[in-house]
C-alpha positions as CSV (number, residue, x, y, z in Angstrom):
1,M,76.6,-64.5,-81.8
2,T,75.6,-61.6,-83.9
3,T,75.6,-57.8,-82.6
4,A,73.4,-55.0,-84.0
5,T,73.7,-51.4,-82.9
6,S,71.4,-48.5,-83.1
7,K,71.9,-44.8,-82.2
8,I,69.5,-43.0,-79.8
9,T,68.0,-40.0,-81.1
10,S,67.3,-36.6,-78.8
11,K,63.9,-38.0,-78.2
12,Y,65.4,-41.4,-76.8
13,Q,64.0,-43.2,-79.6
14,A,66.0,-46.0,-81.7
15,T,65.5,-48.0,-85.1
16,I,65.1,-51.5,-84.4
17,P,68.0,-53.0,-86.6
18,E,67.0,-55.5,-89.6
19,P,68.9,-58.6,-88.1
20,V,66.7,-58.1,-84.8
21,R,63.4,-57.5,-86.7
22,K,63.8,-60.4,-88.9
23,V,64.8,-62.7,-85.7
24,L,61.6,-61.5,-84.0
25,H,59.2,-61.4,-87.0
26,L,58.4,-57.7,-86.4
27,K,56.4,-55.5,-88.8
28,A,55.4,-51.6,-88.4
29,G,53.0,-51.3,-85.5
30,D,54.3,-54.2,-83.4
31,A,54.5,-54.0,-79.8
32,I,57.8,-54.8,-78.1
33,A,58.5,-55.8,-74.7
34,F,61.7,-55.1,-72.8
35,D,62.4,-58.1,-70.3
36,I,64.8,-56.3,-67.5
37,E,66.8,-58.2,-64.8
38,D,69.7,-56.5,-63.0
39,D,72.0,-54.7,-66.0
40,Q,70.6,-57.3,-68.7
41,I,67.7,-56.3,-71.1
42,R,66.3,-58.7,-73.4
43,I,63.9,-57.4,-76.1
44,R,61.0,-59.5,-77.6
45,K,57.7,-59.2,-79.6
46,A,55.2,-58.3,-77.3
47,R,52.3,-61.2,-76.3
48,P,48.8,-60.4,-76.2
49,L,49.0,-61.0,-72.5
50,D,51.7,-58.1,-72.0
51,L,49.4,-55.8,-73.7
52,V,46.7,-56.7,-71.4
53,F,48.7,-56.3,-68.3
54,A,50.0,-52.8,-69.8
55,E,46.3,-51.7,-70.2
56,A,45.3,-53.1,-66.9
57,L,47.8,-50.8,-65.3
58,E,47.3,-47.8,-67.3
59,G,44.3,-46.7,-65.3
60,T,46.0,-46.9,-62.1
61,L,48.8,-44.4,-62.8
62,T,46.8,-41.3,-62.8
63,E,48.7,-39.7,-60.4
64,W,51.3,-38.4,-62.9
65,D,48.8,-37.5,-65.4
66,S,48.6,-33.8,-65.1
67,A,49.3,-30.6,-67.2
68,A,52.4,-30.2,-64.9
69,D,53.7,-33.7,-65.5
70,E,53.2,-33.5,-69.2
71,E,55.2,-30.3,-69.5
72,A,58.1,-31.5,-67.0
73,Y,58.4,-35.0,-68.6
74,R,57.9,-33.9,-72.1
75,E,61.4,-34.1,-73.1
76,L,62.2,-37.5,-71.7
């Protein structure tokens, strides 16, 4: 097993380490998916179905889409 690490920035962003990018065949602009189960997270290259699902949900989440919400959650 190989372990790769990355630091989280103040904006909660992280660089995907090169060994992970190579295994997943990631390139700039690719989408990634996080599979969450209990306290385990798996990262993988997003499939077209993942993107279609996310787009379908997008229009249903308007209850948190106000200027006040944007201001309140900007730093997350």
